C-alpha positions as CSV (number, residue, x, y, z in Angstrom):
1,M,31.6,171.9,12.4
2,V,31.1,169.3,10.3
3,G,30.2,171.9,7.8
4,V,34.2,172.9,7.9
5,V,35.4,169.8,7.6
6,V,33.0,168.6,4.7
7,A,34.0,172.0,2.9
8,A,37.5,171.8,3.2
9,V,37.0,167.8,2.1
10,V,35.1,169.1,-0.9
11,L,37.6,172.1,-1.7
12,F,40.5,169.3,-1.6
13,I,39.0,166.7,-3.5
14,T,37.7,169.7,-6.3
15,L,41.2,171.6,-6.7
16,G,43.4,168.8,-6.1
17,S,46.0,170.6,-3.9
18,V,45.6,171.6,-0.1
19,V,47.1,175.2,-0.8
20,A,44.2,175.6,-3.2
21,A,42.0,174.6,-0.7
22,G,42.8,176.0,2.4
23,L,42.2,179.9,0.5
24,P,38.4,179.9,0.0
25,L,38.5,178.3,3.8
26,I,40.6,180.9,5.1
27,T,38.9,183.7,3.1
28,A,35.1,182.3,4.7
29,L,36.5,182.1,8.4
30,L,37.8,185.1,8.7
31,G,34.5,186.8,6.7
32,V,32.7,185.1,9.3
33,A,34.5,186.3,12.0
34,I,34.4,190.0,10.9
35,S,30.7,190.0,10.3
36,V,29.8,188.0,13.8
37,G,32.0,190.0,15.8
38,G,30.5,193.4,14.3
39,A,27.3,192.0,14.5
40,F,28.0,191.7,18.5
41,A,29.6,195.2,18.4
42,L,26.5,196.4,17.7
43,S,24.1,194.6,19.8
44,N,24.0,197.2,22.1
45,L,22.8,200.0,19.2
46,I,20.9,197.0,17.7
47,Q,18.2,194.6,18.8
48,M,19.4,190.7,17.8
49,N,17.7,187.5,18.7
50,D,19.6,184.7,19.2
51,I,19.1,183.0,15.6
52,T,20.7,186.0,13.9
53,P,24.3,185.7,14.6
54,I,23.6,182.3,13.5
55,L,22.2,183.2,10.4
56,A,25.4,185.5,9.7
57,V,27.5,182.2,10.7
58,M,25.4,179.9,7.7
59,I,25.4,182.6,5.2
60,G,29.2,183.9,5.4
61,L,30.6,180.6,5.5
62,A,28.4,179.7,2.4
63,V,29.0,181.9,0.1
64,G,32.4,183.2,1.1
65,I,33.7,179.3,0.7
66,D,31.6,179.4,-2.7
67,Y,33.2,182.8,-4.0
68,S,36.6,182.3,-3.8
69,L,36.2,178.8,-5.0
70,F,34.9,180.1,-8.0
71,I,37.8,182.6,-8.7
72,V,40.4,180.3,-7.6
73,N,38.9,177.9,-9.7
74,R,39.5,179.6,-12.8
75,Q,42.7,181.1,-11.8
76,R,43.7,177.2,-11.9
77,R,42.0,176.8,-15.1
78,L,44.1,179.6,-16.9
79,I,47.2,178.1,-15.4
80,L,46.7,174.8,-16.7
81,D,44.9,175.3,-20.0
82,E,46.5,178.6,-21.2
83,K,49.5,177.8,-19.9
84,L,49.9,181.4,-17.8
85,S,51.6,182.8,-14.8
86,A,49.8,182.7,-11.6
87,R,50.4,186.2,-11.3
88,E,48.4,186.8,-14.4
89,A,46.4,183.8,-14.0
90,A,45.2,186.0,-10.9
91,S,44.8,188.9,-12.0
92,R,42.6,187.4,-15.1
93,A,40.5,185.3,-12.7
94,V,40.0,188.4,-10.8
95,G,38.5,190.4,-13.2
96,T,36.8,187.7,-14.8
97,A,35.1,185.5,-12.6
98,G,35.5,188.5,-10.0
99,S,32.3,190.1,-11.8
100,A,30.4,187.2,-11.2
101,V,31.1,186.8,-8.2
102,F,30.6,190.8,-7.5
103,F,26.9,190.0,-9.6
104,A,26.0,187.1,-7.2
105,G,26.8,188.5,-4.1
106,L,25.3,191.6,-5.2
107,T,21.9,189.8,-5.8
108,V,22.2,188.1,-2.8
109,I,22.1,191.2,-1.0
110,I,19.3,192.7,-2.8
111,A,17.4,189.3,-2.2
112,L,17.6,189.6,1.7
113,C,17.5,193.9,1.9
114,G,14.1,193.0,0.3
115,M,12.8,191.7,3.7
116,L,12.8,195.0,5.1
117,V,9.8,196.0,2.9
118,I,7.8,193.7,5.3
119,G,7.9,196.1,8.2
120,I,9.3,193.5,11.3
121,G,11.7,194.8,13.6
122,F,13.5,191.6,14.2
123,L,13.7,190.4,10.7
124,S,14.9,193.1,9.6
125,T,17.8,193.0,11.7
126,M,18.2,189.3,10.8
127,A,18.2,190.8,6.9
128,L,20.4,193.4,7.4
129,V,23.3,191.4,9.8
130,A,23.2,188.4,6.8
131,A,23.8,190.9,3.9
132,V,26.3,192.5,5.9
133,S,27.9,188.8,5.9
134,V,27.7,188.5,2.3
135,L,29.3,191.8,2.0
136,I,31.8,191.6,3.7
137,N,32.8,188.0,1.7
138,V,32.3,189.6,-1.4
139,L,34.6,192.2,-0.3
140,L,37.4,189.7,0.8
141,A,36.9,187.3,-2.2
142,L,38.3,190.9,-4.6
143,T,40.5,191.9,-2.4
144,L,41.9,189.5,0.4
145,L,42.1,186.4,-2.0
146,P,44.0,188.0,-4.7
147,A,46.4,189.1,-2.4
148,L,46.9,185.7,-0.8
149,L,47.3,184.0,-4.5
150,G,49.8,187.0,-4.6
151,L,51.5,185.2,-1.8
152,V,51.3,181.5,-2.8
153,G,52.6,182.2,-6.3
154,E,52.6,178.9,-8.7
155,R,52.0,176.9,-5.7
156,I,48.5,177.3,-6.4
157,C,48.9,174.1,-9.0
158,T,50.7,171.1,-7.7
159,A,53.3,169.5,-10.4
160,K,51.0,166.7,-10.2
161,A,48.3,168.6,-11.9
162,R,50.4,170.4,-14.6
163,T,52.1,166.5,-15.4
164,K,48.9,165.9,-15.6
165,K,47.4,168.8,-17.6
166,A,50.5,168.5,-20.0
167,A,50.3,164.5,-20.7
168,S,46.9,164.6,-22.1
169,G,47.5,168.1,-23.9
170,N,44.3,170.0,-25.3
171,H,42.2,167.0,-25.4
172,A,39.3,166.9,-24.0
173,H,38.6,164.4,-20.8
174,H,35.1,163.4,-21.2
175,G,34.6,162.8,-17.4
176,F,31.2,161.8,-15.7
177,S,29.9,165.9,-15.9
178,H,30.6,165.4,-19.8
179,R,28.6,162.4,-19.6
180,W,26.1,163.6,-17.6
181,A,25.5,166.9,-19.6
182,N,25.2,164.8,-22.7
183,A,22.5,162.3,-20.5
184,T,20.4,165.3,-20.3
185,V,20.7,166.3,-23.6
186,K,19.6,163.1,-25.0
187,Y,16.9,162.6,-22.8
188,R,15.5,165.8,-22.1
189,W,12.2,166.0,-22.7
190,V,11.8,162.9,-20.1
191,I,13.7,164.6,-17.5
192,I,11.9,167.9,-17.6
193,V,8.9,165.3,-17.2
194,L,9.9,164.0,-14.5
195,V,11.3,166.8,-12.8
196,V,8.3,168.9,-12.7
197,L,6.3,165.5,-11.5
198,V,8.8,165.0,-8.5
199,L,9.1,168.5,-7.9
200,G,5.5,168.6,-8.0
201,T,4.1,165.8,-5.9
202,A,7.0,166.8,-2.8
203,A,5.4,170.7,-3.2
204,I,1.8,169.3,-2.3
205,P,1.9,169.2,1.4
206,V,2.8,173.4,1.2
207,T,-1.1,173.9,0.4
208,K,-1.4,172.9,4.4
209,M,1.5,174.7,6.0
210,E,0.4,176.6,9.1
211,L,3.2,179.1,10.3
212,G,3.9,180.3,14.3
213,I,5.9,180.1,16.6
214,P,7.3,176.6,18.0
215,S,6.3,176.5,22.0
216,G,6.9,173.9,24.0
217,A,4.2,171.9,22.9
218,S,7.1,170.9,20.1
219,A,10.2,170.8,22.6
220,N,11.5,167.8,22.5
221,L,10.2,165.3,25.4
222,D,13.4,165.0,27.0
223,T,14.0,169.2,27.8
224,P,12.4,171.0,30.5
225,A,10.2,173.1,28.7
226,R,7.9,170.3,27.3
227,Q,7.7,168.6,30.8
228,S,6.5,172.2,31.9
229,Y,3.9,172.3,29.1
230,D,3.1,168.6,29.5
231,I,2.2,169.2,33.7
232,I,0.6,172.1,32.8
233,S,-1.7,170.7,30.0
234,K,-2.1,167.7,32.2
235,G,-3.3,169.1,35.5
236,F,-4.7,172.4,34.0
237,G,-5.4,172.2,30.4
238,E,-2.9,173.1,27.5
239,G,-5.0,177.1,27.7
240,F,-2.8,177.3,30.1
241,N,0.4,177.7,28.3
242,G,-1.1,180.9,26.7
243,P,-3.0,182.9,28.2
244,L,-4.4,186.1,26.8
245,L,-4.9,189.5,28.2
246,L,-7.9,191.7,27.0
247,V,-7.8,195.2,27.1
248,A,-11.6,197.0,27.6
249,E,-12.1,200.7,26.3
250,P,-15.3,201.9,26.8
251,K,-16.5,203.0,22.6
252,N,-17.5,206.6,23.9
253,P,-14.2,208.5,24.5
254,S,-16.4,210.5,27.7
255,G,-17.8,206.9,29.1
256,K,-17.0,204.8,32.1
257,I,-16.2,200.9,32.4
258,S,-18.1,200.3,36.1
259,M,-17.6,197.1,38.0
260,E,-21.5,196.0,36.9
261,T,-20.2,196.2,33.2
262,L,-16.9,194.5,34.1
263,G,-18.7,191.4,35.2
264,K,-21.0,191.5,33.1
265,L,-18.3,191.1,30.0
266,V,-16.9,188.7,32.5
267,Q,-19.5,186.6,32.2
268,E,-20.2,186.9,28.1
269,L,-16.7,185.7,27.6
270,Q,-16.6,182.6,29.9
271,M,-19.8,181.2,28.1
272,H,-17.2,181.5,25.0
273,D,-17.1,177.8,23.7
274,N,-13.2,177.8,24.0
275,V,-12.4,180.0,27.0
276,T,-11.6,177.7,29.9
277,L,-11.1,180.4,32.6
278,V,-11.6,184.7,32.5
279,S,-10.1,186.8,35.3
280,P,-11.2,190.2,35.9
281,M,-8.0,192.1,37.1
282,G,-9.5,195.1,38.0
283,V,-10.0,198.9,36.4
284,N,-8.1,201.9,36.3
285,A,-8.1,204.5,38.8
286,T,-10.1,206.8,35.6
287,G,-12.3,204.0,34.9
288,D,-11.6,204.0,31.2
289,I,-9.8,201.0,31.0
290,A,-10.2,197.3,32.2
291,I,-8.1,194.4,32.4
292,I,-9.0,190.7,32.1
293,S,-6.8,187.3,31.8
294,L,-8.7,184.6,29.6
295,I,-7.4,181.4,29.2
296,P,-8.5,179.2,26.2
297,K,-9.5,176.0,26.0
298,T,-6.6,175.5,23.1
299,C,-3.1,175.5,23.1
300,P,-1.3,178.4,22.0
301,T,-0.7,177.0,18.3
302,D,-4.1,175.7,17.6
303,T,-6.1,177.3,14.9
304,E,-9.1,177.6,17.6
305,T,-7.1,179.9,19.4
306,R,-6.2,182.0,16.6
307,N,-10.0,182.3,16.0
308,L,-10.7,183.2,19.4
309,V,-8.2,186.2,19.1
310,Q,-10.1,187.2,15.9
311,D,-13.6,186.9,17.7
312,L,-12.6,189.1,20.8
313,R,-11.0,191.5,18.1
314,D,-14.0,191.7,15.9
315,P,-16.3,195.0,17.1
316,A,-19.3,193.9,15.8
317,S,-19.3,191.0,17.7
318,S,-22.3,190.8,20.3
319,L,-19.5,191.0,22.9
320,A,-18.3,194.4,22.3
321,S,-21.0,196.6,21.1
322,G,-23.7,194.8,23.8
323,N,-21.1,196.0,26.8
324,E,-20.5,199.7,24.6
325,V,-16.5,198.5,24.7
326,T,-13.7,197.9,22.6
327,L,-12.4,195.2,23.2
328,G,-8.1,194.3,22.4
329,V,-6.2,191.1,22.9
330,T,-2.7,191.1,23.7
331,G,-0.2,188.4,25.2
332,F,2.8,186.3,24.1
333,T,0.1,183.8,22.1
334,A,-1.4,187.1,20.6
335,I,1.7,188.4,19.6
336,N,2.5,185.3,17.8
337,I,-0.6,184.8,16.1
338,D,-0.5,188.7,14.9
339,M,3.2,188.3,13.6
340,S,2.1,184.9,12.0
341,S,-0.7,186.2,10.2
342,K,1.2,189.7,8.7
343,L,4.2,187.3,7.4
344,S,1.4,185.2,6.2
345,D,0.2,187.8,4.3
346,A,3.6,189.2,3.2
347,F,4.8,186.0,2.0
348,P,3.2,185.7,-1.5
349,V,4.0,189.9,-1.6
350,Y,7.6,189.0,-1.3
351,I,7.6,186.0,-3.6
352,G,6.0,188.4,-6.0
353,I,8.8,191.2,-5.8
354,I,11.7,188.2,-6.1
355,V,10.0,186.5,-9.3
356,I,10.1,190.6,-11.0
357,L,13.5,191.1,-9.7
358,S,14.8,187.2,-10.7
359,L,13.5,188.7,-14.4
360,I,14.7,191.1,-14.4
361,I,18.6,190.6,-13.3
362,L,18.8,187.7,-15.6
363,L,17.7,189.6,-18.4
364,L,20.1,192.1,-17.8
365,V,22.9,189.6,-17.7
366,F,22.2,187.0,-19.9
367,R,20.7,189.7,-22.6
368,S,18.2,186.7,-23.1
369,V,14.2,186.4,-22.9
370,I,13.8,182.6,-22.5
371,V,16.4,182.1,-19.9
372,P,15.2,184.6,-17.0
373,V,12.0,183.0,-17.5
374,K,12.9,179.0,-17.3
375,A,15.2,180.3,-14.1
376,T,12.6,182.0,-12.5
377,V,10.1,179.0,-13.0
378,G,12.9,176.0,-11.7
379,F,12.9,178.7,-8.9
380,I,9.8,178.6,-8.2
381,L,9.6,175.0,-8.1
382,S,12.5,174.3,-5.7
383,V,11.1,176.6,-3.8
384,L,7.8,175.0,-3.1
385,A,9.1,171.4,-3.0
386,T,11.6,173.0,0.0
387,F,8.4,174.0,1.8
388,G,6.3,171.1,1.0
389,L,9.3,168.6,2.6
390,T,9.6,171.0,5.2
391,T,6.0,170.8,6.1
392,A,5.8,167.2,6.0
393,V,8.7,166.9,7.9
394,Y,8.2,169.9,10.8
395,Q,4.7,169.7,10.5
396,W,3.5,166.7,10.3
397,G,6.0,164.8,11.8
398,W,7.4,162.3,8.9
399,L,11.1,161.0,9.9
400,H,11.4,162.8,12.8
401,S,13.4,160.9,14.9
402,L,15.9,161.1,11.6
403,F,16.2,164.5,12.6
404,G,16.4,164.3,15.8
405,F,13.0,166.1,17.1
406,D,9.8,164.4,19.1
407,T,7.2,166.3,17.9
408,G,5.8,168.5,14.8
409,G,4.5,172.0,15.3
410,P,3.9,175.0,13.0
411,L,6.8,176.3,11.0
412,L,8.7,179.0,12.3
413,S,6.3,181.8,10.8
414,F,9.5,184.7,9.7
415,M,11.4,181.4,8.2
416,P,9.5,180.9,4.7
417,I,10.2,184.7,3.4
418,L,13.9,184.2,5.2
419,V,14.7,180.9,3.3
420,T,12.9,182.2,0.2
421,G,15.1,185.5,0.0
422,I,18.1,183.7,0.8
423,L,17.4,180.8,-1.5
424,Y,17.1,183.1,-4.5
425,G,20.5,184.4,-3.9
426,L,22.0,181.2,-3.9
427,A,19.9,180.1,-7.2
428,M,20.6,183.0,-8.8
429,D,24.8,182.4,-7.8
430,Y,24.4,178.3,-9.5
431,Q,22.0,180.3,-12.8
432,V,25.2,182.6,-13.0
433,F,28.0,180.4,-12.6
434,L,27.0,177.8,-14.9
435,V,24.6,179.2,-17.5
436,S,27.5,181.9,-18.0
437,S,29.5,179.4,-19.3
438,M,27.1,177.9,-22.1
439,R,26.8,181.4,-23.1
440,E,29.9,182.0,-23.4
441,A,30.5,179.1,-25.0
442,Y,27.6,180.0,-27.8
443,V,29.2,183.4,-28.2
444,H,33.0,181.4,-28.9
445,G,31.1,179.8,-31.7
446,R,29.4,176.5,-30.4
447,H,25.7,176.1,-31.1
448,G,22.8,173.7,-30.0
449,S,23.4,171.1,-27.7
450,E,27.0,171.9,-28.3
451,S,27.4,175.0,-26.5
452,V,25.2,173.6,-23.4
453,I,28.0,170.3,-23.4
454,H,30.7,172.5,-23.7
455,G,29.3,174.9,-21.3
456,Y,28.0,172.5,-18.7
457,D,31.4,170.4,-18.5
458,L,33.6,174.0,-18.0
459,A,31.2,174.7,-15.2
460,S,29.7,171.9,-13.5
461,R,32.4,170.8,-11.0
462,V,32.6,173.9,-9.4
463,V,28.9,173.6,-9.2
464,L,28.9,170.9,-7.5
465,A,31.3,171.7,-5.3
466,A,29.8,174.6,-4.1
467,G,26.7,172.6,-4.1
468,I,28.0,170.1,-1.5
469,I,29.5,173.0,0.5
470,M,26.7,175.1,0.9
471,V,24.1,171.6,1.7
472,S,26.9,170.4,4.1
473,V,27.3,174.2,6.2
474,F,23.5,174.1,6.3
475,A,22.9,170.5,7.3
476,G,24.6,171.3,10.2
477,F,22.6,173.2,11.7
478,I,19.6,170.8,11.9
479,F,21.1,168.8,14.7
480,A,20.8,171.9,17.0
481,P,19.1,171.5,20.2
482,D,16.7,175.1,18.8
483,A,13.7,174.1,17.0
484,M,14.3,177.1,14.9
485,I,17.9,176.5,14.3
486,K,16.8,173.1,13.0
487,Q,14.0,174.4,10.9
488,I,16.1,177.4,9.2
489,G,18.6,174.5,8.6
490,F,16.8,171.7,7.2
491,A,14.9,174.4,4.7
492,L,18.2,175.8,3.5
493,A,20.0,172.5,3.1
494,F,17.7,170.8,1.1
495,G,16.6,174.2,-0.6
496,I,20.2,174.1,-1.8
497,L,20.3,170.2,-2.9
498,I,16.9,170.6,-5.1
499,D,18.1,173.7,-6.7
500,A,22.0,173.0,-7.5
501,F,21.2,169.2,-8.4
502,I,17.7,169.0,-9.8
503,I,17.2,172.1,-11.2
504,R,20.3,174.2,-11.7
505,M,22.5,171.4,-12.8
506,T,19.6,168.5,-14.6
507,L,16.6,170.7,-15.7
508,V,18.8,173.9,-16.9
509,P,20.9,171.6,-19.2
510,A,17.7,169.7,-20.9
511,V,15.7,172.6,-21.1
512,M,18.4,174.9,-22.7
513,A,18.8,171.5,-24.9
514,V,15.6,171.5,-26.2
515,F,15.3,175.7,-27.1
516,G,19.0,175.7,-28.4
517,D,20.4,178.8,-30.1
518,K,17.2,180.2,-29.4
519,A,17.5,180.3,-25.5
520,W,19.4,183.4,-26.8
521,W,16.9,185.6,-28.7
522,L,16.3,189.0,-27.7
523,P,14.1,191.4,-29.2
524,K,16.4,194.0,-31.5
525,W,14.3,197.1,-29.4
526,L,15.1,195.6,-26.1
527,D,18.9,194.7,-27.0
528,R,19.5,198.3,-27.8
529,L,18.2,199.4,-24.5
530,L,19.9,196.9,-22.2
531,P,23.2,198.0,-20.9
532,N,26.2,195.3,-21.7
533,L,27.2,194.0,-18.2
534,D,30.0,191.7,-18.9
535,V,29.6,189.2,-16.2
536,E,31.9,187.0,-17.5
537,G,34.1,189.7,-18.3
538,D,34.1,188.8,-22.1
539,K,35.8,192.8,-22.7
540,L,38.8,192.1,-20.9
541,I,39.0,189.2,-22.6
542,A,39.5,190.8,-25.7
543,K,40.8,193.5,-24.9
544,L,44.2,190.9,-23.9
545,H,43.9,189.2,-27.1
546,A,44.0,192.3,-29.1
547,E,47.1,193.6,-27.0
548,S,48.5,190.4,-27.5
549,G,48.2,190.3,-31.2
550,D,49.7,193.9,-31.1
551,K,52.6,192.9,-29.3
552,K,53.1,190.0,-31.9
């Protein structure tokens, strides 16, 4: 709710009109209602956890507001700068900015659907529900929003805004964004070095990041889950909070497990350094399966517990080979360990997919070699810094009282992959909105630092507003009672904060100024092979200008 209020205020400040600010909110809220309602309607057919609908609300609200804001802002610019009618400006805004919105939304959807390759059911469901939420908001921005703009008509711009623009004429108003762009261009090398050093330092805790499922050990002290956990730990030991269930089978398919073998197995298990209690639970009627309950000494999220599970499963261990059995380990603790291990192994692969995808998509959009490489390196910096900060806060417990929790613990196992996919899509949104304006300035005759400053001046206001809205929406979930929601909200809020304000709005213009016109270099053979996506609708504008010239 706080995020929606902040978004409304930011929209009003950015657009200067209650009517204009209300349209993105209406579109986004309707998109969220449709996507969440659809998810609940399908809840009987697909398995959803408690985080899935909340994630759909997070993503849908954030991208829905941003995409509509981009189109409304473009329409207002056309009305005020080119003196077009509201209807003509709306049509042209959808034809130009709408194509950028379509591409940006498609990028987010592709990034989310990339999680399907991991092969974990609940994570795939979360990714698909979030992707559908993005798709719905893109469709509403390209269909419902133009209809609403038609209903609003000329009221999209206030009389005050028109009078102010008429008084200033075509003279550029050198506001804060213009001065900031000049500063980043002037001190580009200092900015590049500082950004790399600061984000590199923030990323250091990533090397110590531990993944798992938050348990009662990391719940707040005043919750029943934490109080029960502490009572059990104090009275019996931490391991009683996460018992393991062992399944023993004879290596020989025709063999049997005797009670003598079971007793020997229990005695040997009890001798392990990290075992508190072993209880035989019996052998089945056919004698080929035995079940044993085992209580570790360490808590479910400790590294020692993970090592114990690996030791028990090792087919070459003396425990298994000496008793001619194969041991399997299950239970909630073992499942969490397995899932965390699988996600940890998949994370580098997913990062690799994202990097390759980023290079290909940005190469197609900007028809440049340098821009995709720069954007991808910036994204990697922001992601590593984000997870570094998340590790320091939620695992090490830094500033825990500020963020409303008592005890640190392992990070949510699927959080890095989920957050990386979402941040990638949103980072590419800002990249498209900002750098496409720089390219437009370059194509229209401005060169070097002039094209960087001019493009930044045009697009930075909407990117700034979009970044503030995103951060406020995600930050509203940091103080949720659920530890998993807290971590996701924190990572997304600070990820957007870093990527939008440090990478896109500070590092990008500095790096673009270093390369100048060479930033748009593309080998001729590659230029002939690549399709022209025309993300900013340059062909439409050229056609309209040509038709206008013919009429004259």
